[in-house]
DOTOR-239409 format. One record per residue (C-alpha): x, y, z; residue in one letter. Coordinates in pm, 1 decimal. Example, Ala and Ser with C-alpha at 12.3 -4.5 7.8 and 13.67 -1.06 7.14 Angstrom:
2
       east      north         up   residu
     1230.0     -450.0      780.0        A
     1367.0     -106.0      714.0        S
This chain:
69
       east      north         up   residu
    -4164.4     6418.9    -3364.3        M
    -3826.2     6477.8    -3176.9        P
    -3569.4     6693.8    -3328.4        S
    -3271.8     6531.3    -3488.6        L
    -3037.8     6612.5    -3214.4        D
    -3245.4     6433.9    -2956.0        V
    -3268.3     6124.1    -3188.8        M
    -2887.9     6152.5    -3230.8        F
    -2841.1     6156.1    -2854.1        A
    -3078.1     5867.8    -2798.7        W
    -2885.7     5670.7    -3067.4        T
    -2543.5     5747.7    -2909.7        V
    -2678.9     5671.8    -2564.1        T
    -2828.4     5317.9    -2662.9        V
    -2514.7     5230.4    -2854.4        L
    -2274.3     5336.9    -2575.6        A
    -2488.4     5130.6    -2332.4        G
    -2475.2     4826.0    -2549.7        A
    -2102.1     4858.8    -2599.1        A
    -2052.3     4877.7    -2211.0        C
    -2256.9     4570.4    -2154.3        I
    -2084.6     4377.4    -2407.2        G
    -1747.8     4480.2    -2273.1        A
    -1870.7     4362.7    -1929.0        L
    -1993.5     4037.7    -2077.2        V
    -1651.8     3977.0    -2246.2        V
    -1465.1     4057.6    -1916.4        V
    -1693.8     3818.8    -1708.6        I
    -1651.7     3529.3    -1944.2        V
    -1270.7     3576.0    -1969.3        A
    -1226.9     3578.9    -1596.8        E
    -1452.4     3274.7    -1592.0        W
    -1225.4     3063.7    -1813.7        Y
     -916.1     3206.4    -1643.9        A
    -1055.9     3096.6    -1302.2        I
    -1144.1     2749.4    -1453.9        R
     -803.9     2707.8    -1621.7        R
     -629.3     2803.4    -1274.3        T
     -836.5     2555.8    -1089.2        I
     -759.9     2285.5    -1335.9        E
     -418.1     2337.4    -1326.0        R
     -359.8     2332.4     -951.8        H
     -597.2     2037.6     -893.9        R
     -425.9     1751.9     -742.1        K
     -376.2     1440.4     -941.5        R
     -378.6     1084.0     -795.5        G
      -81.1      875.5     -791.7        P
      -50.4      668.6    -1105.3        T
      -46.6      291.2    -1023.5        Y
      284.3      117.0    -1087.2        D
      193.4     -269.2    -1092.1        P
      557.9     -359.5    -1091.3        A
      666.0     -125.5     -816.3        G
      959.2      -18.5    -1024.8        R
      942.8      350.9     -888.9        W
     1019.9      230.6     -530.2        W
     1307.0        3.3     -651.0        R
     1470.4      276.0     -816.6        E
     1453.5      528.0     -536.2        R
     1522.7      281.7     -254.2        S
     1788.1      364.6        2.9        A
     1872.3        9.4       55.6        L
     1974.9     -204.8     -248.7        T
     2072.7     -549.8     -277.1        A
     2448.9     -603.2     -300.7        P
     2602.0     -685.4     -612.4        G
     2760.1    -1053.8     -681.7        Q
     3137.9    -1025.9     -594.4        R
     3369.6    -1177.0     -851.1        P
């Protein structure tokens, strides 16, 4: 039967190891989600379809002349 101080040392060592592994898992998961969020934010989106072509008419350099009174 090991002495009390050896059992205490083993218990502290096992708990410290579990805490380190848990902290490492938390950091890896947080980094994974941060990377996924960054990739999602910077992913190029396709142009939205404008069936009327209004966007081009509003920004055209040449416009039809207005009617003169």
